[in-house]
C-alpha positions in Angstrom: -20.0 -5.0 8.1 -18.7 -8.7 7.5 -15.5 -10.6 8.2 -13.7 -12.1 5.1 -11.0 -15.1 5.2 -9.2 -16.4 2.4 -8.0 -20.1 3.2 -4.9 -21.1 1.1 -6.4 -19.2 -1.9 -4.5 -19.8 -5.5 -4.7 -18.9 -9.0 -2.7 -20.4 -11.5 -2.2 -19.3 -15.3 -0.7 -21.8 -17.0 2.6 -23.0 -15.3 2.7 -19.4 -13.2 1.3 -18.9 -10.1 -0.3 -15.4 -10.2 -1.7 -16.1 -6.1 0.3 -18.7 -4.3 -2.0 -20.6 -1.5 -2.5 -17.1 0.4 -4.3 -16.9 4.1 -5.7 -13.5 5.1 -8.1 -12.8 7.3 -10.0 -9.2 7.3 -11.7 -7.9 10.4 -15.5 -6.4 10.1 -15.1 -2.7 9.6 -11.4 -3.0 8.6 -9.7 -0.9 5.9 -7.2 -3.6 4.4 -4.6 -2.8 1.6 -3.0 -4.9 -0.9 0.0 -3.5 -1.8 2.5 -4.6 -4.0 4.3 -4.1 -7.7 2.3 -5.0 -11.1 1.9 -8.7 -11.2 2.3 -9.4 -7.6 -1.3 -11.0 -7.3 -2.9 -8.0 -5.8 -5.5 -7.5 -8.2 -6.2 -11.4 -9.1 -7.0 -12.0 -5.3 -9.3 -8.9 -5.5 -11.3 -10.3 -8.7 -11.5 -13.7 -6.9 -13.0 -12.2 -3.7 -15.3 -10.4 -6.3 -16.2 -13.5 -8.0 -14.9 -12.1 -11.4 -12.1 -14.7 -11.2 -12.4 -18.5 -10.3 -9.8 -19.7 -7.8 -7.9 -23.3 -8.5 -7.7 -24.1 -5.0 -8.9 -22.5 -1.7 -11.5 -21.0 -0.2 -13.1 -17.8 0.5 -15.5 -17.2 3.4 -17.7 -14.3 4.3 -19.1 -14.4 8.0 -17.9 -18.0 8.3 -20.1 -18.8 5.4 -18.1 -20.5 2.1 -18.5 -18.5 -0.7 -16.0 -20.3 -3.2 -14.3 -23.5 -2.8 -13.4 -26.2 -5.5 -17.1 -27.5 -4.7 -19.0 -24.5 -5.4 -19.0 -20.6 -5.8 -21.5 -18.0 -5.3 -22.0 -15.7 -8.2 -20.7 -12.1 -7.8 -24.1 -10.7 -7.7 -24.8 -12.9 -4.5 -22.1 -12.1 -2.5 -23.3 -8.8 -1.1 -20.1 -6.8 -2.2 -19.4 -3.5 -4.3 -16.6 -2.9 -6.5 -15.2 0.1 -7.6 -12.6 0.6 -10.8 -9.9 2.7 -11.7 -11.8 3.5 -14.8 -14.8 4.9 -12.9 -17.3 3.1 -14.9 -20.3 5.7 -14.6 -22.9 6.0 -17.0 -22.3 8.6 -19.5 -26.2 9.0 -20.4 -27.3 9.2 -16.5 -27.1 12.4 -14.3 -25.1 12.1 -10.8 -28.6 11.3 -9.1 -29.2 8.6 -11.3 -26.0 7.0 -11.2 -26.0 6.9 -7.6 -29.5 5.7 -7.6 -28.8 3.0 -9.9 -26.9 1.4 -7.0 -30.4 0.6 -5.8 -32.1 -0.6 -9.0 -32.1 -4.2 -7.8 -33.0 -3.5 -4.1 -36.6 -4.2 -2.9 -37.3 -0.7 -1.4 -40.0 1.8 -1.5 -39.5 4.5 -3.9 -39.1 7.2 -1.1 -36.9 5.3 0.8 -34.5 4.9 -2.2 -34.7 8.9 -2.9 -33.7 9.5 1.0 -30.3 7.0 0.7 -29.4 8.7 -2.7 -29.7 11.9 -1.0 -27.9 11.1 2.0 -24.9 9.3 -0.4 -24.8 12.5 -2.3 -24.5 14.8 0.9 -22.0 12.4 2.3 -19.7 12.3 -0.9 -20.6 16.6 -1.6 -22.2 15.8 -4.6 -25.2 17.2 -3.9 -24.8 20.3 -5.6 -23.9 18.2 -8.5 -26.9 16.0 -8.9 -28.3 17.0 -12.0 -25.0 17.1 -13.8 -23.8 14.2 -16.4 -20.4 13.1 -16.0 -19.1 14.6 -19.0 -19.7 18.2 -16.9 -17.9 17.1 -13.7 -14.2 16.5 -13.1 -12.4 12.8 -12.3 -12.4 13.2 -8.9 -16.2 14.0 -8.6 -16.6 11.1 -11.0 -14.8 9.0 -8.9 -17.2 10.3 -6.0 -20.3 9.2 -8.0 -18.6 5.9 -8.3 -18.0 5.4 -4.8 -21.7 6.7 -3.7 -23.0 4.1 -6.0 -20.9 1.3 -4.8 -22.5 2.5 -1.3 -25.8 2.6 -1.8 -27.1 -0.8 -1.4 -25.1 -1.1 1.6 -22.5 -4.0 0.6 -20.9 -6.2 3.4 -17.5 -5.7 1.7 -16.6 -2.9 -0.7 -13.7 -3.7 -3.0 -11.6 -1.0 -4.8 -9.2 -1.5 -7.6 -6.8 1.0 -7.9 -9.7 3.9 -7.9 -7.3 6.6 -7.8 -4.3 5.6 -10.4 -6.4 7.5 -13.3 -6.3 10.9 -11.2 -3.9 13.6 -11.0 -1.4 14.3 -8.3 -3.4 17.0 -6.4 -7.0 15.1 -6.8 -5.3 11.4 -5.5 -4.4 13.4 -2.6 -7.9 14.9 -1.7 -9.4 11.6 -2.6 -7.1 9.5 -0.1 -8.7 11.6 2.6 -12.2 11.7 1.1 -12.0 7.6 0.9 -10.6 7.3 4.4 -13.2 10.0 6.0 -16.2 7.9 4.3 -14.7 4.8 5.8 -14.5 6.1 9.1 -18.0 7.4 8.9 -20.1 4.2 7.4 -17.4 1.4 8.8 -17.8 -0.8 5.9 -15.2 -3.7 5.5 -12.9 -2.9 2.6 -10.4 -4.3 0.5 -8.1 -1.8 -1.7 -5.6 -2.7 -4.2 -2.9 -0.2 -4.9 0.7 -0.2 -6.0 1.3 3.2 -4.5 2.7 3.0 -0.7 1.5 6.8 -0.1 -2.2 5.5 -0.5 -1.6 2.5 1.5 0.1 4.4 4.3 -2.4 6.9 4.8 -5.3 4.7 4.5 -5.5 1.5 5.7 -5.7 0.0 9.1 -3.3 -3.0 7.7 -1.1 -3.6 4.9 -0.8 -6.8 2.8 2.6 -6.4 1.0 2.4 -9.1 -1.7 5.2 -10.1 -4.0 5.1 -12.9 -6.8 1.7 -14.2 -5.6 2.7 -14.5 -2.1 2.0 -12.5 1.0 5.4 -10.8 2.4 4.4 -9.0 5.1 0.9 -8.1 7.2 0.8 -5.1 9.7 -0.2 -1.6 10.2 1.4 0.9 8.3 4.0 1.9 11.2 4.9 -1.8 11.8 5.6 -2.5 7.7 7.2 0.7 7.6 9.6 0.9 10.8 9.9 -3.1 10.7 10.3 -4.4 7.0 10.5 -8.2 7.6 12.7 -8.7 4.2 14.8 -6.8 1.6 11.8 -6.6 -0.7 9.6 -4.8 2.0 12.4 -2.6 3.1 12.5 -1.4 -0.7 9.0 -1.0 -1.2 8.0 0.5 1.9 9.6 3.9 2.1 12.8 5.4 1.0 15.0 2.6 2.2 18.5 1.7 1.3 19.2 -2.1 1.8 22.9 -3.2 1.8 24.9 -6.2 1.9 26.8 -6.8 5.4 28.1 -9.4 7.4 27.3 -10.4 11.0 30.2 -10.2 13.1 28.4 -11.1 16.3 25.8 -9.8 18.8 24.5 -6.2 17.1 27.7 -5.8 15.1 27.7 -6.1 11.3 30.7 -5.7 8.8 29.9 -3.2 5.6 32.3 -2.4 3.3 35.1 -3.0 5.4 33.7 -1.1 8.5 32.2 -2.3 11.8 29.0 -1.1 12.4 26.6 -1.6 15.4 22.6 -1.7 14.6 19.7 -1.4 16.9 17.5 -4.4 16.0 16.2 -7.3 13.3 17.3 -10.6 12.3 20.6 -12.0 12.7 21.7 -15.2 10.8 24.5 -15.9 13.1 28.2 -14.9 13.5 30.2 -14.8 10.1 27.0 -14.7 8.1 26.0 -12.9 5.2 22.9 -10.5 5.9 21.4 -7.3 4.9 20.5 -4.2 6.8 17.9 -1.7 6.3 18.1 1.9 6.7 15.8 4.8 5.5 17.5 7.7 3.6 16.4 10.2 6.3 18.0 8.2 8.9 21.2 8.8 7.6 23.5 11.7 8.7 25.4 13.6 5.8 28.6 15.0 7.3 30.6 17.7 5.5 33.8 16.5 6.7 34.8 13.1 8.3 35.3 12.9 12.1 39.1 12.1 13.3 37.6 8.9 15.2 34.7 7.3 12.9 34.6 4.0 14.7 32.8 5.1 17.8 30.5 7.4 16.1 29.2 4.5 13.7 30.6 6.9 10.9 31.6 5.3 7.1 34.0 7.5 4.9 32.4 8.0 1.7 32.5 10.2 -1.6 29.5 12.1 -2.7 28.7 10.6 -6.5 25.6 13.0 -7.4 23.2 15.4 -5.7 19.8 16.6 -6.4 18.3 19.9 -5.1 14.2 19.4 -4.3 13.6 22.5 -2.8 13.0 21.7 1.0 15.8 19.0 1.2 18.8 17.5 -1.1 19.1 13.9 -2.1 22.7 12.4 -2.2 23.8 9.8 -3.8 27.3 8.6 -1.6 29.8 5.9 -2.3 30.7 4.3 1.2 31.9 0.8 -0.8 28.0 0.8 -1.8 26.1 3.3 -2.8 23.4 4.9 -0.1 20.7 7.6 -1.0 20.7 10.2 1.8 18.5 13.2 2.6 19.9 16.1 3.5 19.1 19.9 4.4 18.8 21.8 1.3 21.2 24.3 2.1 24.2 21.4 2.4 25.5 21.8 -1.1 28.3 19.4 -1.8 30.0 19.0 -5.0 30.3 15.5 -6.7 34.1 13.9 -5.6 33.7 15.5 -2.3 35.1 13.0 0.6 32.2 13.0 3.3 31.2 11.1 6.3 28.1 9.1 6.6 26.5 8.3 10.3 24.4 5.7 11.0 22.2 6.2 13.6 21.9 2.4 15.3 18.4 2.7 16.5 17.5 3.3 13.0 19.4 0.1 11.3 17.6 -2.8 11.0 19.2 -6.2 10.2 17.5 -8.4 7.2 18.1 -12.2 7.0 16.6 -12.3 4.0 
């Protein structure tokens, strides 16, 4: 295990800052996810950590030792890191056992020690029954396990994972998310995991780093970034959230589409100023009829624009002066054009200054 620090790390391509002076610390044994849309800089950041891309500015430190700076760069093979790619990159002409053992090829270990470590990793990744098969004879999920076992074989200080599950189908992705997390808990290696999939980040990470346009928007535990987004971007990217335009009326009151609402928490920019409120789709209550006294109940009148039946629930789009998405019980079947009420629960509404 090792600590990892990024200090004002930057990378530019022509006039575009792919990574823009970011600061980040990863604790020893931590599982950290870099999360964001395509082009946000997360993969470039990972490749700079690995030594595959040279930074323009800033430093990278492992256990306090500088491995990358404008003055000197340690080559990838001397960084004590292993990397797993989305393409698996397993050798097709080698068996599962040979692929895993390949990770130990450069290690000055006795042959029996290499065999023991290979056998232990085959067992840990549930590949021991497939050891003599070739990659073409096993599934995509099993090939990704091979890549994971091979990366762990040399006992790296830091494990880097670049969207390793993106080529798998939905069922295998779910299975491998828990498998990677299980192995992390068993071996406790320091990990940096790149993904654009919020479910992967939420289920696997100790902390999530949300990135956009080369910058870090927010860092926190899955619960922190989900429950308390600090910007409209994070609110939209983490969880199914509505981000609505509002105006601050004072205290915790806002005006939304001509109606006053009370909200429970967040950032307030000052009475009379524009702001936004964030509320998850499942934190809104759809009412088939509008209560007689709506102001005291934090209820806005609305009109159903569309709905979709999804088995366990229905998704509604309702116009309350702005369109909001609402999750409702599956047996609530309201036709487009129906007049309804939408209750905003104050404790689940968060104010956003940006």
